[in-house]
C-alpha positions, -999 to +999 in steps of 0.1 A: +757+023-027+726+012-011+731-027-007+692-031-012+688-026-048+721-050-054+695-081-059+672-059-086+707-052-105+715-092-105+684-101-116+685-073-144+720-086-156+706-127-156+677-118-176+696-101-200+720-121-205+692-149-209+678-126-235+711-121-256+712-158-259+677-165-270+670-190-240+662-223-259+700-236-268+687-246-299+701-230-332+677-217-358+661-234-385+687-231-410+702-199-391+741-194-387+751-222-368+724-245-379+736-279-398+711-267-424+726-234-428+741-236-460+715-261-477+690-232-469+713-205-485+718-229-517+683-239-516+660-215-502+675-185-499+647-162-520+621-179-493+603-153-467+611-167-431+575-173-411+547-199-416+567-230-419+580-217-457+617-224-451+608-257-437+585-267-467+615-252-487+639-278-472+618-305-476+608-304-514+647-303-518+652-333-493+673-353-519+694-326-526+700-318-487+736-325-468+734-355-444+740-333-414+710-313-421+687-341-430+701-360-395+690-326-380+654-325-397+650-359-389+658-352-349+635-319-351+606-332-370+608-370-363+604-381-402+627-394-421+639-371-449+659-391-473 
């Protein structure tokens, strides 16, 4: 093996691992692993993704959301969702 190409493969491996994980470390809004996943399925399953529609749906149903989801929304947008 030509050892001069080893750094290329190490970088390629690192980039592919980063891309697989999404890189941000944040759970997606209403996606698996999110505190709002079950609430999204329950109240907003028919809402298409994009342009803040899921967020708007969750905010419209804020009185019905779980405490965990309310806390998550509060941290994410800095507004109380009680």
